[in-house]
C-alpha positions, 0 to 999 in steps of 0.5 A: 560327764559321759563319753557317750555326751562328751561325742555329741559335745564335740560333735554340735561344737565342730558342727557349728565351727565347721559353718563358720571354717566355711564362711572363712575361707570366702571371707579371708580371700576378700579381706584385705582386698576387697572389702578394703576397698569399700566405703566403710562407717564409723562404726566399722569394728576391726577385721580381728575382732570378726576373727576372735568372736565368731568362734566363742559364739559358734563354741556357744552356740555349739553348746544350746545344740547339745544341750536341746539335743540332750532332751531329745528322750523327753520334749516333743519339741527337739527335732523341730528346733534342730531342723529350725537351727540347721536352717539357721546354720546355713543360712550363716555360712551361706551370708558370708558367701553372699557377701565375701564370695560374691561380694555382693552386700545387697545380696546379702543384706536381705539374706541377714535379715532373714539370718537375723529373723532364723536366729530368733526362730531357734532361739523360740524353738530352744527355749521351749526345750531349754530356757539355758540356751537363751542366754548362749545364744543371745550374744549371738543374735545381738552381734548378727542386730550389728552385723544387720547394722554394718550391712546396710550401711557398707550397701548405702555407703555403696 
């Protein structure tokens, strides 16, 4: 891989991981306090699993964004695809702010549904540029699908 491409790959991954770190700033203080006091559904996963899964998902998102970005000279859909990706990345961080920072599962539920649709739009837009990105983003939408159901269940139980 050329040095220029390696820098673009690193940049793409770092931007995604930064979005995750931004969300973690709001998540970490609430996990052992406010979140622990909520009534949890029976299918809730251990808190440590989120800390393992999310960095991997952000890595995969960064790789997918890099692949799309690298097609900018040969595909007219790159700019739109990366714009949609940027929106979903903002929505991703915003969910943590609403759910954990503001302690508002109801508003977070509305927001995470918007996030889910923005991920779907990203997958479609990225697929138009490179079919390989589907496999990189599939775990992300599956995990967020689970998170939607978890958020809904927490909202209903509390």
